N, C-alpha and C positions, 0 to 999 in steps of 0.2 A: 528619437527620442525617450521609446517605453525603453532602452536602457539605463538611461540615463536618471528616470524621476520613478522608473524601479515600482510601479505602484503594485499595491496591494486586492485592487478586484478593478477587473478587467471588466464594463458593460457590453451584453449587446445593442444594437437597436432596437428600438420597439418595435419597428415597421418590418424589420426582421422577422424578432420573434410572430408577429402576424403572419408572417407568411411562409414559418416550420412546417407546419404539417402540407402534405405534401406535394410542395417549390422544394426543388432537390438543389438549386443552386446557391436557394439559401441555407437549406441544410449544411452544406461545403463549406460556407462561408464562416458558417458556426463552428461546424467541427475545426476550420483553422486556426477559430480563434482560440481554440477552445485550448488546440496543438500550444500555442503561443502563448497560451496566463501560462499552463503546465511548463514552462520549458524558462520563463522566469519568474515564477512560484506564486503567481496570486489566480485567486478564484473570479470564476465568471458569474453575471447576473443578468437573468432575461425579464427585462419589465414587462409592464404593459401585458402581464399572462390574463388570456381571458377564458377559453377552453382546455378542459383537463387534454383537451390531444396535443394542447401547448408544450405541455406539464413534463409530458410524456415522450415527446422526441426532443424535448430541452433537455430530460436527463437523460435520453439514450446515448445524447451530443457527449456527456459528460456535467454537462451544465450541473450545480449544485443549489445556488442561490436562485431565487424570483420571485418576481411582486407583480401584484394588478390586483383588478376587479376578485381575478377566481379566489382569491388567497386572503381575502380583506374580512376582517371578523362576522360572523351570521348575527343573528338577533340576539343569540346569546352571548356573545362576547366570545367563542369560541371563532378558532381557525381549523378548519379543517384541509387537509394536505391530504389530493387525492395516489394513492397507494401504487407502486408499480404490477405492472400486471407478473403474474408468477408462470414461467413457463415448464407447465410441464410435458412436455412431450415427452415419445417413451424415448426418443435420443437423446434428449439433455438431462432424464434422469437419466439414463446410464452413461453422463459423465460423471456423476457422483456430486456431492454437497459442495457448495464453494468453500475456497479456501477462510472465510472470515467466519465461517461456521466454526469452524475448529480452531481456530485462533487461542492462542497461550499467551499471557504477560510477555513481553521480552524483559529480560538486562539490560538495559544499558549503558552509556557511558560517552560522556563528549571523543571529539574522536579526539582533542590532543590529550587524555588521561594519559596517564604512566600507566606502564605495562606494572609494579607493583600493585596499584588501583585495579587492573582486572584482576589478578591473583586474588586478592581481599573478595571480591563480590564472589569469583567461583568456593572461595572457603567459607562463605559468610551460608550457603545455599547448595547445598551439594547436588543436589534434585537439577540444577543447571545443565541445561548444557548446553550456552551458547552467550557470550556478550554481545551485543552489538553494537558500535561506536555508529558516534551519529553527530550530526552538527545541528548551530542553532536553529535550525529550522526544522530536528526530528527527522532531518535525510539520514537516512542511514549508509555510512561508509566504510564501513570495517566490519568483517566477522571476525571472532574468537570461538574456535571450535573448543571444548575442554579439554579432550583429549591431546590436540596437539597444543595446543597452547601451556598446557601444563604437561608435557612432556619439555618443551623448551627450557622449561624450568625446576626441572629434574635432572636433566643434563650437570654433570660438571661445571663448576664455575658459573649457571646459568641466574639466580641470580644476578651474581655479579655483572652480568653480559648486560640486564635483558632490564633489570629492577628498575632504572632509574628512566632505563631511555622509553618514548611515547610506543605505548601499547600499540599503532597502527602499524611497527614499525613487524611486528609478527601478524597481521591480523593478515585472512583471505576476504578479498572482493564479495561484495554482498550478495546472494543470490536471491533475487528479488522477486517476490508474486505480485502479482497486480489481488484486493481485492476479493474480487466478483472472479478470479481466477477457478475454473473446475477439477476437482483431487484427479482425475486424471490427467490432465494437461499439469499440471501441480507435480508429480511422476513424473513425468515427461522429462523436465525442466530439473527436476531432482539428477536424472543419468545420464543432462549432458556431460558432468567433466566423473571419470568414473573414479577418480580419487578424491570425490567428498560426497557422493551419492550422498552418504546421512547427512548430512550439513544439514543445519536447518531453515529451512526457508524463511526468509524476514516479509513479510507481506506490508502491502503497502496504500494509502489510500492515490486517492486521483490528483495530489501535488506531491507524492512519492515522498509522504511522512512515512515512518515508522507506525503501523501498527500492531505490531503482536509478532507473533513465530508462529509456526506449522511446524513438528516434527512429521519426518519421514516417513518412524513408523504408524501416527496415526491415518499417514497416507495410505499405507500398505493396510488395513486395518480396513479402512472406506471400501476402497479398492474389491479387494479380497470377498467385502459383502455384496457389494454388489453383482459381483459376478455368481456370486452363489446362490 
């Protein structure tokens, strides 16, 4: 039923939301719903929110939409949303900033773009290091590293061989990291493929949509600053 209807929004049961603080079974059900929603590209809504503890737990489970008495406008007409509590323990600080703090805009093209369109994108801005191929939902499907991609065109007959073909043929799988990933964890992800250590990492949101890129050189500087 879920696959046939393709919903854009999945709502948790209000009673389940009420039980979230302190009820591990309710939390497990909510976590499963969030995982399902991510898989089908839908948002999750937590209705009937009355306490800040419910917001904190729902946010921690990956829920990004909520409504209820707690979030109703006050006498001045303004809505006040409780902010997440920052974890500033020494162990957390040693992991470095989250990648969303190092985010750079990504140059994106549709996944069906021709290779010559990617060449034009690289030529338009000589400082960009990658082009990310995305689907209609902005989910990354391919990554074009500047050096390797343009080297394919520098070869003899390179443009004739590749220019009118899909850029995806020359793309590598995108190396994605969730936006909340700490710098050190992102560095570890970058080092898993020795041939692509310096490729840009694609930062994604909870629905696996491309938010931007992080350059490994920026991660190295952050990690070096932590250790010094």
